[in-house]
C-alpha positions in Angstrom: -53.9 149.8 -52.0 -56.9 149.1 -49.7 -56.7 147.0 -46.6 -59.5 144.4 -46.2 -60.7 143.2 -42.8 -62.7 139.9 -42.7 -65.7 139.3 -40.5 -64.8 137.3 -37.3 -61.1 137.6 -37.9 -59.4 140.2 -35.7 -56.1 141.2 -37.2 -52.9 141.2 -35.2 -52.6 144.9 -34.7 -51.6 147.0 -31.6 -55.1 147.8 -30.6 -55.9 150.3 -27.8 -58.7 149.7 -25.3 -61.4 152.3 -25.0 -64.7 152.7 -23.2 -67.7 154.2 -24.9 -68.6 157.6 -23.4 -71.7 157.8 -21.3 -73.7 160.0 -23.7 -77.4 159.9 -23.0 -79.6 159.2 -26.1 -83.3 159.2 -26.5 -84.9 155.9 -27.3 -88.3 154.2 -27.6 -89.3 150.6 -28.2 -91.5 150.4 -31.3 -94.4 147.8 -31.2 -94.6 147.3 -35.0 -92.2 147.0 -38.0 -90.8 150.4 -39.0 -88.5 152.3 -41.4 -86.2 155.2 -40.5 -84.2 157.4 -42.8 -80.6 157.5 -41.4 -77.4 159.2 -42.5 -76.5 155.9 -44.3 -79.9 155.4 -46.0 -83.3 153.8 -45.1 -83.1 151.1 -42.5 -85.8 148.8 -41.2 -86.6 147.9 -37.6 -88.7 144.9 -36.5 -91.5 144.8 -34.0 -89.9 145.3 -30.6 -86.7 147.0 -31.9 -85.8 150.5 -30.6 -85.8 153.8 -32.4 -82.8 155.8 -31.1 -82.2 159.6 -31.5 -78.5 160.5 -31.2 -76.9 163.6 -29.8 -77.1 165.5 -33.1 -80.7 164.5 -33.8 -79.8 161.6 -36.0 -82.2 158.6 -35.9 -81.5 154.9 -36.3 -83.1 151.6 -35.4 -81.4 149.2 -32.9 -82.2 145.6 -32.6 -83.8 144.7 -29.3 -81.1 142.2 -28.3 -78.3 144.7 -29.2 -80.0 147.5 -27.3 -80.3 145.3 -24.2 -76.6 144.4 -24.3 -75.5 148.0 -25.0 -77.8 150.4 -23.1 -79.4 150.8 -19.7 -82.5 153.0 -19.5 -81.9 155.7 -16.9 -84.2 158.0 -14.9 -85.2 160.9 -17.2 -85.0 163.3 -14.2 -81.2 162.8 -14.2 -80.8 164.1 -17.7 -79.8 167.8 -18.0 -82.4 169.8 -19.9 -81.3 172.1 -22.8 
């Protein structure tokens, strides 16, 4: 049997709290609509959205408003070089 979780209805479960690890990613704001092949298929970004490159080289779009709520751009000189 499969459990179904509905949007905007948080189930009464004994959730833990966690904080997202501070893992630097590469990002750039794109000035025109774009498509990117991700691990889940092809996704589209709108003008002003960000293209993100994750720690394993995976790429994905991120809506501008979500990016601004989730990320802070940091000084590139503080990132360790490989």
